[in-house]
Structures are given as structure tokens and as C-alpha cells.
C-alpha positions as CSV (number, residue, x, y, z in Angstrom):
1,X,131.1,93.6,118.3
2,X,128.6,92.5,120.9
3,X,125.6,90.5,119.8
4,X,123.2,92.7,121.7
5,X,124.4,96.0,120.1
6,X,124.6,96.3,116.3
7,X,125.2,99.3,114.1
8,X,123.8,99.3,110.6
9,X,123.5,101.4,107.4
10,X,120.3,103.4,107.3
11,X,120.1,103.0,103.5
12,X,119.6,99.3,103.7
13,X,116.7,99.5,106.2
14,X,113.1,98.9,105.0
15,X,110.3,101.2,106.1
16,X,108.8,99.9,109.4
17,X,111.4,97.2,110.0
18,X,112.7,98.8,113.2
19,X,110.8,100.4,116.1
20,X,112.0,102.6,119.0
21,X,111.7,101.5,122.7
22,X,108.8,103.9,123.1
23,X,106.9,102.4,120.1
24,X,107.6,98.9,121.4
25,X,106.1,99.9,124.8
26,X,103.0,101.2,123.1
27,X,102.6,98.2,120.8
28,X,103.3,95.6,123.6
29,X,101.4,97.6,126.2
30,X,104.4,97.4,128.5
31,X,106.3,100.1,130.3
32,X,109.4,101.5,128.5
33,X,111.6,100.4,131.4
34,X,110.4,96.8,130.8
35,X,111.5,97.1,127.2
36,X,114.9,98.4,128.2
37,X,115.2,95.5,130.8
38,X,114.5,93.0,128.0
39,X,117.3,94.6,126.0
40,X,119.7,94.5,129.0
41,X,118.8,90.8,129.6
42,X,119.6,90.2,125.9
43,X,116.1,88.8,125.2
44,X,115.9,91.4,122.4
45,X,118.7,92.6,120.2
46,X,119.7,96.3,120.4
47,X,120.4,98.2,117.2
48,X,121.9,101.6,117.4
49,X,121.3,104.5,115.0
50,X,123.3,107.4,116.4
51,X,122.0,107.8,119.9
52,X,118.7,106.0,119.2
53,X,118.1,102.4,120.3
54,X,116.0,100.4,117.9
55,X,114.5,97.0,118.0
56,X,113.6,94.8,115.0
57,X,109.8,94.7,114.8
58,X,109.4,91.0,113.9
59,X,111.8,90.0,116.8
60,X,109.7,92.0,119.3
61,X,106.4,90.7,118.0
62,X,107.7,87.1,118.3
63,X,108.7,87.8,121.9
64,X,105.3,89.2,122.9
65,X,103.1,86.6,121.2
66,X,101.2,84.5,123.7
67,X,102.8,81.1,124.1
68,X,100.7,78.1,123.3
69,X,100.1,75.9,126.3
70,X,100.1,72.2,125.6
71,X,98.3,70.0,128.2
72,X,100.1,66.9,129.4
73,X,98.1,63.8,130.1
């Protein structure tokens, strides 16, 4: 099985643990095509539920968090 495409059992999923590409684009204020590009580049893990592509919410939030810039002397 590819790392970027996982299939899981719906009964084990917690409420709100996964989001769709459309929800990710709304949360991150990015175009849906950008979210799908991140999936294709394997910067996000793709989870499949039937035909739906889902993303783990905490993985997406960690990716879009602003990175702390450390000044070098």
C-alpha cells in the first residue's frame, strides 16, 4: 500500500478527525487545487473513503501553521 493513500474503517474514526479537500481549502484559505497539489507532492497523506479523499485535520493544521523564523547573528 502506498504511504500517500490509505484506506480505513469508518467505525474507528473520531468525529472531526478528517476533513475533505474542500473543507481544507476553506480552513487554510487556499484554492482546492493547491490542496490537491500538496497531496500529489506527498506533503499531506491521502485517506480514501469510497470515492472521497480525506485529510487528517491535525496533519493539515501542522502544515499551514506559520513557521517561526529564527534570526541568525
